[in-house]
Every structure is written in structure tokens, then in C-alpha cells.
C-alpha positions as CSV (number, residue, x, y, z in Angstrom):
1,M,-70.4,-45.8,43.4
2,S,-66.6,-46.0,44.0
3,V,-66.3,-48.5,41.1
4,R,-68.2,-46.1,38.8
5,R,-66.0,-43.1,39.8
6,Q,-62.8,-45.1,39.3
7,A,-64.0,-46.2,35.8
8,T,-64.8,-42.6,35.0
9,R,-61.4,-41.4,36.1
10,Q,-59.6,-44.1,34.1
11,A,-61.7,-43.2,31.0
12,T,-60.8,-39.5,31.5
13,R,-57.1,-40.3,31.8
14,Q,-57.2,-42.5,28.7
15,A,-59.0,-39.7,26.7
16,T,-56.4,-37.2,27.9
17,R,-53.6,-39.5,26.8
18,Q,-55.3,-40.0,23.5
19,R,-55.7,-36.3,22.9
20,A,-52.1,-35.7,23.9
21,G,-50.8,-38.4,21.6
22,R,-52.8,-37.0,18.7
23,L,-51.6,-33.5,19.5
24,L,-48.0,-34.6,19.6
25,L,-48.4,-36.4,16.3
26,M,-49.9,-33.3,14.6
27,V,-47.2,-31.1,16.0
28,Q,-44.5,-33.5,14.7
29,V,-46.1,-33.6,11.3
30,L,-46.4,-29.8,11.1
31,I,-42.8,-29.3,12.2
32,G,-41.7,-31.7,9.5
33,V,-43.7,-29.8,6.8
34,A,-42.5,-26.4,8.1
35,V,-38.8,-27.5,8.0
36,A,-39.0,-29.4,4.7
37,C,-40.9,-26.7,2.6
38,P,-38.5,-23.8,3.2
39,A,-35.6,-26.0,2.4
40,L,-37.2,-27.2,-0.8
41,L,-38.1,-23.6,-1.8
42,R,-34.5,-22.4,-1.0
43,A,-33.0,-25.1,-3.2
44,Q,-35.3,-24.3,-6.1
45,S,-34.7,-20.6,-5.7
46,A,-30.9,-21.0,-5.6
47,E,-30.9,-23.2,-8.7
48,Q,-33.2,-20.8,-10.5
49,R,-30.9,-17.9,-9.7
50,L,-27.9,-19.8,-11.0
51,R,-29.7,-20.5,-14.3
52,Q,-30.7,-16.8,-14.7
53,Q,-27.2,-15.7,-13.8
54,R,-25.6,-18.1,-16.3
55,E,-28.0,-16.9,-19.0
56,E,-27.1,-13.3,-18.2
57,L,-23.4,-14.1,-18.4
58,D,-23.9,-16.0,-21.7
59,A,-25.7,-13.0,-23.2
60,I,-22.9,-10.6,-22.2
61,R,-20.3,-13.0,-23.6
62,R,-22.2,-13.3,-26.9
63,E,-22.2,-9.5,-27.2
64,R,-18.5,-9.4,-26.6
65,G,-18.0,-12.2,-29.1
66,D,-19.8,-10.1,-31.8
67,L,-17.5,-7.2,-31.0
68,Q,-14.4,-9.5,-31.2
69,A,-15.6,-10.8,-34.6
70,R,-16.1,-7.2,-35.8
71,L,-12.5,-6.3,-34.6
72,Q,-11.1,-9.2,-36.5
73,E,-13.0,-8.0,-39.6
74,L,-11.5,-4.6,-39.1
75,Q,-8.0,-5.9,-38.7
76,G,-8.3,-8.0,-41.8
77,R,-8.7,-5.0,-44.1
78,A,-7.7,-1.4,-44.5
79,H,-9.6,0.5,-41.8
80,D,-9.7,3.5,-39.7
81,L,-7.8,3.2,-36.4
82,A,-10.5,5.2,-34.7
83,D,-13.0,2.3,-35.6
84,E,-10.6,-0.1,-33.9
85,S,-10.3,2.1,-30.9
86,Q,-14.1,2.5,-30.6
87,N,-14.4,-1.3,-30.9
88,L,-11.9,-1.9,-28.1
89,R,-13.7,0.7,-25.9
90,R,-17.0,-1.2,-26.4
91,Q,-15.3,-4.5,-25.6
92,A,-13.8,-3.0,-22.5
93,E,-17.2,-1.7,-21.4
94,T,-18.8,-5.1,-22.0
95,T,-16.0,-6.9,-20.1
96,A,-16.3,-4.4,-17.2
97,R,-20.1,-5.1,-17.2
98,L,-19.3,-8.8,-17.1
99,V,-16.9,-8.3,-14.1
100,R,-19.6,-6.4,-12.2
101,S,-22.2,-9.1,-13.0
102,L,-19.7,-11.7,-11.7
103,D,-19.2,-9.6,-8.5
104,T,-23.0,-9.6,-8.0
105,Q,-23.3,-13.3,-8.6
106,L,-20.4,-14.0,-6.1
107,L,-22.3,-12.1,-3.4
108,T,-25.5,-14.0,-4.3
109,I,-23.8,-17.4,-4.3
110,N,-22.1,-16.6,-1.0
111,A,-25.4,-15.8,0.5
112,D,-26.9,-19.0,-0.9
113,V,-23.9,-21.0,0.5
114,D,-24.5,-19.4,4.0
115,S,-28.2,-20.1,3.8
116,T,-27.7,-23.7,2.6
117,T,-25.1,-24.3,5.2
118,G,-27.4,-23.1,7.9
119,S,-30.3,-25.3,6.7
120,L,-27.9,-28.2,6.5
121,Q,-26.8,-27.6,10.1
122,R,-30.4,-27.3,11.4
123,A,-31.4,-30.5,9.6
124,E,-28.4,-32.4,11.0
125,Q,-29.2,-31.1,14.5
126,E,-32.8,-32.2,14.1
127,V,-31.6,-35.6,13.0
128,M,-29.6,-35.9,16.1
129,N,-32.6,-34.9,18.3
130,R,-34.8,-37.4,16.5
131,R,-32.3,-40.2,16.7
132,L,-32.0,-39.4,20.5
133,T,-35.8,-39.6,20.8
134,L,-35.8,-43.0,19.0
135,K,-33.0,-44.2,21.1
136,H,-34.9,-43.4,24.3
137,R,-38.0,-45.1,22.9
138,L,-36.0,-48.2,22.0
139,V,-34.5,-48.3,25.5
140,D,-37.9,-47.9,27.0
141,I,-39.3,-50.7,24.7
142,Y,-36.4,-52.9,25.6
143,K,-36.9,-52.4,29.3
144,R,-40.6,-53.1,29.2
145,G,-40.0,-56.2,27.2
146,P,-41.6,-57.7,24.1
147,M,-44.8,-58.5,25.9
148,Y,-45.5,-55.1,27.2
149,S,-48.3,-54.2,24.8
150,T,-49.9,-57.6,25.3
151,Q,-49.7,-57.3,29.1
152,A,-51.0,-53.7,29.0
153,L,-54.1,-54.9,27.1
154,L,-54.7,-58.0,29.2
155,S,-54.4,-56.1,32.5
156,A,-57.3,-53.9,31.5
157,R,-60.2,-54.5,34.0
158,T,-63.0,-53.2,31.8
159,F,-63.8,-53.3,28.1
160,G,-63.6,-49.5,28.0
161,E,-60.2,-49.5,29.5
162,L,-59.1,-52.2,27.0
163,V,-60.3,-50.0,24.1
164,G,-58.6,-47.0,25.6
165,R,-55.3,-48.8,26.1
166,Y,-55.4,-50.2,22.5
167,K,-56.0,-46.7,21.0
168,Y,-53.2,-45.3,23.1
169,L,-50.7,-48.0,22.1
170,H,-51.8,-47.6,18.5
171,E,-51.2,-43.8,18.5
172,L,-47.9,-44.4,20.2
173,A,-46.9,-46.7,17.4
174,L,-48.0,-44.2,14.9
175,R,-45.9,-41.5,16.6
176,D,-42.9,-43.8,16.5
177,R,-43.4,-44.5,12.8
178,S,-43.8,-40.7,12.2
179,V,-40.5,-40.1,14.0
180,V,-38.8,-42.8,11.8
181,R,-40.2,-41.3,8.6
182,R,-39.2,-37.8,9.7
183,V,-35.6,-39.1,10.2
184,E,-35.7,-40.7,6.8
185,D,-37.0,-37.4,5.2
186,L,-34.3,-35.5,7.0
187,Y,-31.6,-37.8,5.6
188,T,-33.0,-37.2,2.1
189,E,-33.1,-33.4,2.8
190,I,-29.5,-33.5,4.1
191,D,-28.4,-35.3,0.9
192,G,-30.1,-32.6,-1.2
193,Q,-28.7,-29.8,0.8
194,R,-25.2,-31.2,0.6
195,A,-25.6,-31.7,-3.2
196,L,-26.8,-28.1,-3.5
197,L,-24.0,-26.8,-1.3
198,L,-21.5,-28.7,-3.5
199,T,-23.0,-27.2,-6.7
200,L,-22.9,-23.7,-5.1
201,Q,-19.3,-24.1,-4.1
202,R,-18.3,-25.3,-7.6
203,E,-20.2,-22.3,-9.1
204,L,-18.5,-20.0,-6.6
205,Q,-15.1,-21.3,-7.6
206,R,-15.9,-21.1,-11.3
207,N,-17.1,-17.5,-10.9
208,R,-13.9,-16.5,-9.0
209,T,-11.9,-18.0,-11.8
210,D,-14.0,-16.3,-14.5
211,K,-13.7,-13.0,-12.7
212,A,-9.9,-13.3,-12.5
213,M,-9.8,-14.1,-16.3
214,E,-12.2,-11.2,-17.1
215,E,-10.2,-8.7,-15.0
216,Q,-7.1,-9.8,-16.9
217,R,-8.9,-9.4,-20.2
218,L,-10.1,-6.0,-19.2
219,R,-6.6,-4.9,-18.3
220,S,-5.4,-6.2,-21.7
221,L,-8.2,-4.4,-23.6
222,E,-7.5,-1.2,-21.8
223,G,-3.8,-1.5,-22.7
224,S,-4.7,-2.3,-26.3
225,R,-7.0,0.7,-26.5
226,S,-4.4,3.0,-25.0
227,R,-1.9,1.8,-27.6
228,T,-4.5,2.1,-30.4
229,L,-5.4,5.7,-29.3
230,A,-1.7,6.6,-29.3
231,E,-1.4,5.1,-32.9
232,V,-4.5,7.0,-33.9
233,Q,-3.1,10.3,-32.6
234,E,0.3,9.6,-34.2
235,S,-1.3,8.5,-37.5
236,Q,-3.5,11.5,-37.5
237,Q,-0.6,13.8,-36.9
238,Q,1.5,12.1,-39.7
239,I,-1.4,12.3,-42.1
240,T,-2.0,15.9,-41.3
241,E,1.7,16.7,-41.8
242,R,1.8,14.7,-45.0
243,L,-1.3,16.5,-46.4
244,A,0.3,19.8,-45.6
245,R,3.5,18.7,-47.4
246,I,1.4,17.5,-50.4
247,Q,-0.4,20.9,-50.5
248,R,2.9,22.7,-50.4
249,D,4.4,20.5,-53.1
250,E,1.3,21.0,-55.2
251,Q,1.6,24.7,-54.9
252,R,5.3,24.4,-55.7
253,L,4.5,22.4,-58.8
254,T,1.8,24.8,-59.9
255,Q,4.3,27.6,-59.5
256,L,6.9,25.6,-61.4
257,F,4.4,25.2,-64.3
258,A,3.5,28.9,-64.2
259,T,7.2,29.8,-64.4
260,M,7.8,27.4,-67.3
261,E,4.8,28.8,-69.1
262,D,6.0,32.4,-68.6
263,T,9.4,31.4,-69.9
264,R,7.9,29.7,-72.9
265,K,5.7,32.6,-73.8
266,R,8.5,35.1,-73.4
267,N,10.8,33.0,-75.6
268,E,8.1,32.7,-78.3
269,A,7.5,36.5,-78.1
270,R,11.1,37.4,-78.8
271,P,12.0,38.9,-82.1
272,N,13.2,36.4,-84.7
273,A,12.0,33.5,-82.3
274,P,11.3,30.3,-84.1
275,A,7.7,29.4,-84.8
276,P,6.0,27.8,-81.7
277,T,6.0,24.1,-81.8
278,T,2.7,22.3,-81.9
279,S,1.9,19.9,-79.1
280,T,2.5,16.2,-79.5
281,L,-0.5,15.6,-77.3
282,K,-3.3,15.9,-79.9
283,T,-7.0,15.7,-79.2
284,S,-7.2,12.8,-81.6
285,D,-5.0,10.9,-79.2
286,F,-7.7,11.2,-76.5
287,G,-8.3,7.7,-75.1
288,K,-5.6,6.1,-77.3
289,L,-2.2,6.9,-75.7
290,A,-0.1,4.0,-74.6
291,W,0.3,3.5,-70.8
292,P,3.7,4.6,-69.5
293,V,3.8,1.4,-67.4
294,A,1.6,-1.7,-67.1
295,G,-0.3,-2.1,-63.9
296,E,-3.4,-1.6,-61.9
297,I,-4.8,1.8,-60.8
298,L,-3.7,2.5,-57.2
299,Y,-5.6,5.8,-56.9
300,R,-7.7,7.8,-59.3
301,F,-7.8,11.5,-60.3
302,G,-9.8,13.8,-58.1
303,R,-10.9,14.0,-54.5
304,A,-10.5,10.9,-52.4
305,I,-11.4,10.1,-48.8
306,N,-8.8,8.3,-46.8
307,P,-9.7,5.5,-44.2
308,N,-9.3,8.1,-41.4
309,N,-11.9,10.4,-43.1
310,T,-9.3,12.9,-44.3
311,A,-9.7,14.1,-47.8
312,I,-7.0,14.5,-50.5
313,R,-7.1,15.7,-54.1
314,W,-5.0,13.8,-56.6
315,N,-4.0,15.7,-59.7
316,G,-3.1,12.5,-61.4
317,I,-3.4,8.7,-61.1
318,G,-1.2,6.1,-59.4
319,I,-0.3,3.1,-61.5
320,Q,0.9,0.2,-59.3
321,A,3.8,-1.8,-60.7
322,P,6.9,-3.6,-59.3
323,Q,9.7,-1.4,-58.2
324,G,12.3,-0.9,-61.0
325,T,9.8,-1.4,-63.8
326,E,10.7,0.8,-66.8
327,V,8.6,4.0,-67.3
328,R,8.0,5.3,-70.9
329,A,7.0,8.7,-72.2
330,I,3.4,8.9,-73.4
331,A,4.3,11.3,-76.2
332,G,7.4,13.1,-77.6
333,G,8.8,16.2,-76.0
334,E,11.6,17.9,-74.1
335,V,12.6,17.1,-70.5
336,M,12.1,20.2,-68.4
337,V,12.7,18.7,-64.9
338,A,14.4,15.6,-63.7
339,D,14.7,16.2,-59.9
340,P,13.1,15.3,-56.6
341,I,10.0,17.4,-55.8
342,G,9.0,16.9,-52.2
343,T,6.3,14.2,-51.7
344,Y,6.3,13.5,-55.5
345,G,9.7,12.0,-55.0
346,L,12.1,11.8,-58.0
347,T,10.1,13.4,-60.8
348,V,10.5,13.9,-64.6
349,I,8.4,16.6,-66.3
350,V,8.1,16.5,-70.1
351,Q,6.9,19.5,-72.2
352,H,5.1,18.3,-75.4
353,G,4.8,21.7,-77.0
354,G,2.1,24.3,-77.0
355,G,2.1,24.5,-73.2
356,D,1.2,20.8,-72.7
357,Y,3.0,18.8,-70.1
358,S,3.2,15.3,-68.6
359,V,4.5,14.5,-65.1
360,Y,6.1,11.2,-64.0
361,G,6.5,11.0,-60.2
362,S,7.6,8.5,-57.5
363,L,10.5,7.2,-59.6
364,S,13.3,5.1,-58.3
365,R,15.7,6.5,-60.9
366,A,15.7,9.0,-63.8
367,D,17.3,8.0,-67.1
368,V,17.1,11.5,-68.6
369,R,18.3,14.9,-67.8
370,K,16.9,18.4,-68.3
371,G,17.0,19.4,-72.0
372,D,16.9,15.8,-73.4
373,R,14.5,15.1,-76.3
374,L,12.2,12.1,-76.0
375,A,10.0,10.3,-78.5
376,A,6.8,8.5,-77.5
377,G,7.7,5.2,-75.8
378,D,11.2,6.2,-74.8
379,V,12.3,5.0,-71.3
380,L,12.7,7.9,-69.0
381,G,13.1,6.2,-65.6
382,A,11.8,3.4,-63.4
383,V,9.0,2.9,-60.9
384,G,9.8,3.7,-57.2
385,R,8.2,4.2,-53.9
386,A,8.0,7.9,-52.8
387,D,5.3,7.1,-50.2
388,P,6.3,4.3,-47.8
389,D,2.6,3.8,-46.9
390,M,1.8,2.9,-50.5
391,E,2.9,0.1,-52.9
392,P,5.5,1.0,-55.5
393,H,3.8,3.0,-58.3
394,L,4.1,5.6,-60.9
395,H,2.4,8.9,-60.3
396,L,1.2,10.2,-63.7
397,E,-0.2,13.7,-64.5
398,I,-1.3,15.2,-67.8
399,R,-1.4,19.0,-67.8
400,P,-2.6,20.7,-71.0
401,K,-1.6,24.4,-70.6
402,G,-0.5,23.6,-67.1
403,R,-4.0,22.6,-65.9
404,A,-4.3,19.1,-64.5
405,L,-6.8,16.7,-66.2
406,D,-7.6,13.1,-65.6
407,P,-4.8,11.1,-67.3
408,Q,-6.9,7.9,-67.5
409,A,-9.2,9.6,-70.0
410,W,-6.2,10.0,-72.3
411,L,-4.9,6.5,-72.0
412,S,-6.1,3.4,-73.9
413,R,-8.6,1.2,-72.3
414,R,-6.1,-1.6,-71.6
415,G,-3.6,-0.9,-68.9
416,D,-1.1,-3.3,-70.3
417,S,-1.0,-1.7,-73.8
418,R,2.2,-0.2,-75.2
């Protein structure tokens, strides 16, 4: 009976040790999985966020690139300063959005760095603990000697005890191998965490550099926009003032023609006055008159819209030509005016008879004086530049009975004809 009870107790102890070994092994495996999975998920999540953030930054930069291309297009041609100001405002808004996005990403990356650093520290601590466990096992194995397992099996007094000891030693060996594998996995995890941490730190530094550059760009854009707005306001004021001067000069010229017409009619109505002279501007000359100067049309007769959306009405045409080019009379007549007239600049007015007039403005010099008689083609002055915002040109008007008509309709089709 005592032998049977002893065998039963030994079998119970062996079963208990086996269950404990299996339980310990399962716990170690579960701990390894629990530690490895979150680390892997964190790494994947951080890398995915980095990709999404880079894509967002690239999209914002592409939008700003389109705006910069549009600005270069505007600066490469005549344009409204208000368009440039609006473009700069949109660029500033886009850059500010980019800076805010970089701020958000810096916070996210900092959080990822902290999380990765914590995971790395925990993994390194677990490696230390596992290495300590292995060290103790190695010391224990060394103390027991290389024949310990064999002795433990041979010292078994029954077959059941032999089987129990074998299973225990086998599970102990499995546990040792599990610890070794876990240490190897932890080393791999640590390498991955360090690589991720290095990537995050590089991304953090790059974002800080990008943010500094974008903030500098934003300050530059805001400065450019302020200057452009000032230019817009100054240009608007100058244009408004010039339009007002042009209107005053037009009224002055209209009054001048009215005065000349009144004088002509009074002179013709006097007793014993000579017979009225017929106009040298005949309807048969319509579309056949020689151009007063060769050149391209700078502006046309009628209402025109300026780049800043202001409107102006031209009572004549502008013929662009090099400064100093000779200007010739389109028909014979008498010089009535050879003086500066406000925004018209130095101006010569020729009366062709019958109340018909031609006007030659924006001259650099006048070669005639009031009262001089001219024949068609005679030189009366030279091209000048009355408006500093325009190229040198001749301002030509034709006014039958003092009323402005389109001069281009009277001139021959070729601008270089004489």
C-alpha cells in the first residue's frame, strides 16, 4: 500500500509539473504575440500616416505651383494689378494652409516618436529580462552538469516516473527554446523600431525645415501683396486722375472747336466777306488719304477698356512710330493751333475749309505756326510721347464740322502709304 501511495504522489507531482510547464509556455507565447502585434501595428500606422501626410503636402504644393505659373503668366503680359494681388492673396492662403498642415504633422510625428521610443524601451527591457532568465538557466544547467538529463531519467524507479520525467525535461527544453526565439524576435523588433524611429526623426527634421521655409515664403508673399496693393491703389488713383484730365482736355478741345466754328461763321457772314472756301477733305477721299506717319495702330477710335477695367473714349487713333518721325498733313489747310493742350501734349490743328479739321497730338516738336498754310503731305511736326505710359505715337483726329469721326476710315488701307 505504501509503495502504491508513493507512486500515486509522484505521478501527481509529475502531472502538476507538466501542467505548470505547459501553462508557462502558453503564457510566454501569448506575451510574445501581445507585445509583437501592437508594435507591428504601430509601425504600419505611422508609415501610413507619413504617406498620407506627404500626399496632402504634395497636393497643396501642386495647387500653389499652379498659382505661381498663373502669376508668371500675368507678369509676362499686360495685366490688371488687381489680378496679381488676388493671385498673391491665394498663394498666401495656400502657403498658410501648408504651414498649418506641417504644424499638424509635426504634432503627429512627435507623438509617433514618443510612442515608438516607448515601445523600443519596453522591448529592450524585455530583452534584458529574457537574457537574465536564459543566464540563470545556463548557470543552472552548468551546475547540474551535462549528464543531468540522463541521470534524471535513469534514476526513475518506475516506468511511469520515467515517462513523466521525460515529458517534463522535454517541455523544459521547449520552454528554453521559446525564450531563445522570443529574444531573437525582440532583437528583430528592436531593429525595426529603431529604423522607424530614425525615419520619424528624419521626417520630423524635414518638416521643421519645410515649415521654416514656408513661413519665410508666407512673409515674402504677404510683403509682395502689400506692395502690389499699394501699387494698385496708386495706379488706380493715377488712372482716375488721368481720365479726369483727359475729360477736361476733351471738353477744352470741344470748346476750342466751337469757338473756331463761331469765328469762322461770323467771318463768313460779314458784309463783303470772301466766298467760303470748300473743304480739302472730300467724300471722294474717304478711305484714300495718305497716312500722316507710317506705323502700327496703338489704340483705335471709340470706347476702350483698360487692363484695370476703367473705360476711356478715344476721339481719334494712336499710330505708333519712333520718336522724332516726321508727321505730314493729310490734306491742305490752315494751321489754327500749334500749342500744348493738356494730355494731348504739343498739338497742331489744321482747318481744311468748310468747318473740317484734323488734329495731330502727342508731338515732340511743331514745325508750323498759327496761320501757316499747308498742302497735303507737308511736314508739320514730329512724333513724341505725351503719355509716359505709352509708346511714342501720333494722336490723329478727323473732325468734319468739329464732330470726331474714325480717322482710320478716311485713311488708305496700308499704314505705310504716303
